[in-house]
LOGUDO-671165 format. One record per residue: y, z, x of N, C-alpha, C in turn. Coordinates in pm, whole numbers, plus 32768, in hexadecimal, padded with zeros to 4 digits. Atoms other than C-alpha are relative to their C-alpha. Layout:
# residues N
YZXYZXYZX/...
This chain:
# residues 79
803B7FDD808136E8AA0472747FE47F7E7FB5/8027807980453635A90471A1801E80057F6B/7FF3800780913626A8A470377F8980467FBF/806F7FC6804A354DA93F6F2A7F8B7FA07FFF/807D804E800233E4A8C96F3A7FA880397F91/80587FCF806A331CA8E76DF77F7280178035/80877FE47FCF31C8A9896E377F9A7F9D7FCA/805D806680343126A87E6D607FFB7F87805E/7FFE806E7F9F318BA7846E717FC480278086/80357FD07F80313CA8566FA4801E80938013/7FEB7F747FDA3124A9B27036801C80038095/7FE37FFA7F71318DAA2B71907F857FE48055/806C801C7FA230BDA9B572B57FE180788058/80107F8C7FA930EFAAFD7371801180817FB2/7FEA7F7B803830CEAC6B7317808E802B8022/7F7A7FD07FE33221AD1472FE804680307F83/7FAC7FD3806D333CAD8B722580567F8C7FD0/7FB78070803B33E6AC997135805280327F89/7FB17FE6807734F1AC9D702A7FBB7FB77F8E/8048803E80703446AC5D6EDC804780187F7C/7FDD7FEE808C349AAC2A6D717F7B80177FBA/807F7FE78044338CACC96C9E801880317F72/7FFB7FD9808D3346AD096B317FA8807A7FEE/804C7F87801F32D6AE5C6AB6800D80197F6B/7FFB7FE1808E3278AEAE69547F9A806A7FDE/805A7F9A803331D6AFC668957FB77FC67F88/804B802B807630C4AF85679A801780607F8B/7FD57FA9806C3154B0A666D07FA380737FDE/805C7F92801C3038B1A366E6803A80878027/7FCE7F817FCC30BFB2BC67C180987FFC8013/7F7180157FEA3217B231681480347FA97F8D/7FC98057806932F9B1A0670380057F6F8030/8004808D7FDC32E6B02466FC80827FD48041/7F8E80447FC333CFAF6A67E87FCC7F88804E/802280797FB633D0AE1C689B807D7FDB8050/7F8980137FAE34C2ADFA69C27FDD7FB68081/800F80447F8034F6AD2F6AFE8055804A8066/7FBF7FB07F983554ADDE6C4480047FB48083/7FF380327F7835BCAD8E6DA67FE68074805E/801D7F947FA1352CAE5C6EC57FBA7FC7807B/804B80257F883491AE52701D7F7180327FEE/808D7FDB80083314AE51701C7FB97FCF807E/8055802B7F913204AE3371207F9B7F9B7FCD/806C805F80193119AD0B71267F9B8016806F/80657FDE7F9B2FD2AD6471D57F797FC77FD7/8085803B80152E91AC9B71ED7FEE7FC57F75/800C804780802ED8ABCC70B7802680507F85/7FDC7FAC80732F56ACEA6FDA808D8035800E/7F7D7FC0800530ACAD636F727FE980957FEC/800F7F6F800830C9AEDA6FA78075803A7FB1/7F9D7FC280583181AF836E8A801280928026/7FEF7F707FEB3219B0DE6EA47F95804D7FB2/80687FAF80403116B1E56E4F8041805C7F99/7FD17FA78069314CB29D6D087FA280787FFE/80537F887FFA30D1B4056D127FC080257F7A/80347FE28084308FB4106B9C7F997F957FDA/806C806180192F3DB3666B5F80087FC37F75/7FF6803680882F70B34369E6806F7F977FF7/7F92805F800030BEB2976A207FD77F7F8047/802C80747FB23027B1B06B267FA27FA77FAF/805F804C80522F11B1476A3780467FB67F8E/7FB7803C806F3016B0EE692D805B7F8D802D/7FA380637FCD30DFB0056A107FBA7F838032/802C807E7FC730ACAE996A62806F7FCF805B/7F9D802D7F9F315CAE126B9A7FD67F788037/801D80867FCE3178ACAD6C1680757FCF8055/7F99803B7FAA3239AC1E6D3E80137F6F7FD3/7FDF8086803032EBAAE26CCA802C7FA38072/7FCC80517F92339DAA6B6E068021805B8075/7FE57FB37F8733E5AAD96F6A80587FB0805F/7FB680407F9434C4AA8F70948000805B8079/7FF77FB17F8734E8AAFF71FB807880617FF7/7F917FA37FFB35C7AC2D723B806E7FC7805A/7F94802D7FA9371FABE672CE7FFC804A8086/7FF37FBE7F7E376CAC3C7438804F80827FEE/7FB97F80800337E3ADA17474808E7FEC8037/7F7580097FD4395DADC074958012804C8082/7FE57FBE7F8139CCAE1275F580957FFC801A/7F717FF77FE23B25AE857665801D7FC08085/
């Protein structure tokens, strides 16, 4: 497992799944205003970060999301 890599410095060279720190905030139209940072696994595919799909279109339009940093996933634990 590597260190955090800010996306402003570089993005992954290969498509795949990565551990990311990302910022999500609401502009306050449909969802009450918030501004938070999260940790989750996301897909990187052909130069784009793939966020989880939100089924509520109004909510999706009210949110801004930005990946801040990423790292490779750790190896799977084996017994």
